[in-house]
N, CA, C and O atoms as a DFTB+ gen file, in Angstrom:
168 C
 N C O
     1  1       0.841      -1.212       0.000
     2  2       0.000       0.000       0.000
     3  2       0.873       1.259       0.000
     4  3       1.846       1.356       0.749
     5  1       0.514       2.200      -0.839
     6  2       1.299       3.436      -0.888
     7  2       0.714       4.450       0.088
     8  3      -0.502       4.534       0.262
     9  1       1.592       5.211       0.715
    10  2       1.165       6.159       1.745
    11  2       0.579       7.436       1.144
    12  3      -0.310       8.046       1.738
    13  1       1.065       7.841      -0.022
    14  2       0.562       9.082      -0.611
    15  2      -0.834       8.883      -1.197
    16  3      -1.065       7.903      -1.906
    17  1      -1.762       9.786      -0.918
    18  2      -3.145       9.648      -1.394
    19  2      -3.271       9.939      -2.886
    20  3      -2.643      10.859      -3.411
    21  1      -4.085       9.148      -3.548
    22  2      -4.315       9.353      -4.985
    23  2      -5.581      10.199      -5.120
    24  3      -6.618       9.732      -5.590
    25  1      -5.466      11.439      -4.699
    26  2      -6.622      12.334      -4.673
    27  2      -7.084      12.689      -6.083
    28  3      -8.261      12.543      -6.414
    29  1      -6.152      13.154      -6.908
    30  2      -6.515      13.543      -8.268
    31  2      -6.032      12.506      -9.256
    32  3      -4.975      11.901      -9.075
    33  1      -6.817      12.306     -10.304
    34  2      -6.444      11.353     -11.339
    35  2      -5.372      11.920     -12.239
    36  3      -5.027      13.098     -12.151
    37  1      -4.848      11.070     -13.106
    38  2      -3.774      11.500     -14.006
    39  2      -4.271      12.554     -14.995
    40  3      -3.546      13.486     -15.340
    41  1      -5.514      12.394     -15.444
    42  2      -6.081      13.346     -16.404
    43  2      -6.234      14.724     -15.766
    44  3      -5.905      15.743     -16.373
    45  1      -6.738      14.738     -14.537
    46  2      -6.909      16.005     -13.812
    47  2      -5.558      16.670     -13.600
    48  3      -5.415      17.882     -13.759
    49  1      -4.570      15.858     -13.236
    50  2      -3.220      16.382     -12.991
    51  2      -2.652      17.030     -14.254
    52  3      -2.078      18.118     -14.207
    53  1      -2.826      16.337     -15.386
    54  2      -2.325      16.855     -16.662
    55  2      -2.999      18.175     -17.004
    56  3      -2.354      19.109     -17.480
    57  1      -4.327      18.242     -16.751
    58  2      -5.080      19.460     -17.041
    59  2      -4.584      20.621     -16.190
    60  3      -4.357      21.722     -16.690
    61  1      -4.421      20.356     -14.894
    62  2      -3.932      21.385     -13.976
    63  2      -2.533      21.829     -14.367
    64  3      -2.205      23.015     -14.321
    65  1      -1.717      20.861     -14.751
    66  2      -0.340      21.150     -15.153
    67  2      -0.324      22.094     -16.357
    68  3       0.448      23.052     -16.405
    69  1      -1.202      21.798     -17.336
    70  2      -1.271      22.609     -18.548
    71  2      -1.704      24.038     -18.225
    72  3      -1.149      25.001     -18.753
    73  1      -2.709      24.163     -17.345
    74  2      -3.188      25.483     -16.929
    75  2      -2.071      26.245     -16.236
    76  3      -1.861      27.432     -16.491
    77  1      -1.354      25.551     -15.357
    78  2      -0.254      26.168     -14.612
    79  2       0.818      26.688     -15.569
    80  3       1.324      27.798     -15.407
    81  1       1.155      25.873     -16.565
    82  2       2.167      26.258     -17.553
    83  2       1.708      27.489     -18.334
    84  3       2.501      28.390     -18.608
    85  1       0.414      27.522     -18.691
    86  2      -0.126      28.673     -19.425
    87  2      -0.030      29.937     -18.589
    88  3       0.328      30.999     -19.099
    89  1      -0.352      29.824     -17.290
    90  2      -0.281      30.974     -16.385
    91  2       1.155      31.467     -16.288
    92  3       1.413      32.668     -16.368
    93  1       2.092      30.533     -16.116
    94  2       3.508      30.888     -16.013
    95  2       3.977      31.589     -17.291
    96  3       4.700      32.584     -17.230
    97  1       3.565      31.068     -18.437
    98  2       3.940      31.647     -19.723
    99  2       3.393      33.061     -19.871
   100  3       4.092      33.960     -20.340
   101  1       2.136      33.251     -19.466
   102  2       1.510      34.569     -19.553
   103  2       2.229      35.564     -18.656
   104  3       2.457      36.712     -19.037
   105  1       2.586      35.107     -17.453
   106  2       3.286      35.969     -16.497
   107  2       4.652      36.377     -17.062
   108  3       5.069      37.529     -16.936
   109  1       5.340      35.412     -17.685
   110  2       6.651      35.670     -18.286
   111  2       6.520      36.712     -19.394
   112  3       7.303      37.659     -19.458
   113  1       5.529      36.534     -20.261
   114  2       5.305      37.458     -21.371
   115  2       4.970      38.847     -20.841
   116  3       5.434      39.852     -21.380
   117  1       4.166      38.898     -19.788
   118  2       3.761      40.177     -19.210
   119  2       4.960      40.919     -18.642
   120  3       5.090      42.129     -18.829
   121  1       5.839      40.197     -17.946
   122  2       7.024      40.824     -17.352
   123  2       7.960      41.327     -18.454
   124  3       8.567      42.390     -18.322
   125  1       8.072      40.559     -19.541
   126  2       8.910      40.980     -20.666
   127  2       8.340      42.232     -21.312
   128  3       9.084      43.133     -21.700
   129  1       7.012      42.287     -21.425
   130  2       6.345      43.452     -21.996
   131  2       6.583      44.673     -21.120
   132  3       6.833      45.768     -21.624
   133  1       6.506      44.484     -19.810
   134  2       6.737      45.574     -18.859
   135  2       8.171      46.090     -18.973
   136  3       8.407      47.297     -18.952
   137  1       9.123      45.166     -19.093
   138  2      10.528      45.548     -19.247
   139  2      10.731      46.322     -20.547
   140  3      11.463      47.311     -20.589
   141  1      10.073      45.858     -21.603
   142  2      10.171      46.504     -22.909
   143  2       9.648      47.937     -22.811
   144  3      10.266      48.871     -23.322
   145  1       8.514      48.095     -22.155
   146  2       7.887      49.401     -21.993
   147  2       8.796      50.328     -21.184
   148  3       8.925      51.512     -21.495
   149  1       9.419      49.778     -20.147
   150  2      10.307      50.564     -19.281
   151  2      11.524      51.060     -20.065
   152  3      11.948      52.204     -19.904
   153  1      12.076      50.201     -20.906
   154  2      13.258      50.595     -21.686
   155  2      12.882      51.626     -22.744
   156  3      13.667      52.525     -23.044
   157  1      11.685      51.497     -23.310
   158  2      11.257      52.443     -24.339
   159  2      11.003      53.831     -23.751
   160  3      11.136      54.841     -24.443
   161  1      10.637      53.870     -22.466
   162  2      10.430      55.156     -21.798
   163  2      11.747      55.923     -21.726
   164  3      11.773      57.144     -21.880
   165  1      12.838      55.197     -21.491
   166  2      14.164      55.816     -21.446
   167  2      14.585      56.162     -22.874
   168  3      15.674      56.696     -23.085
């Protein structure tokens, strides 16, 4: 018997993972855009 609980299924995990990656990507793009805007101000 494994001690770790199998709360979420593999499909749910994959879905959450994909959403997380999309959020991270959006945040990265946003920070790059902010940096670009800051440099253009100078």
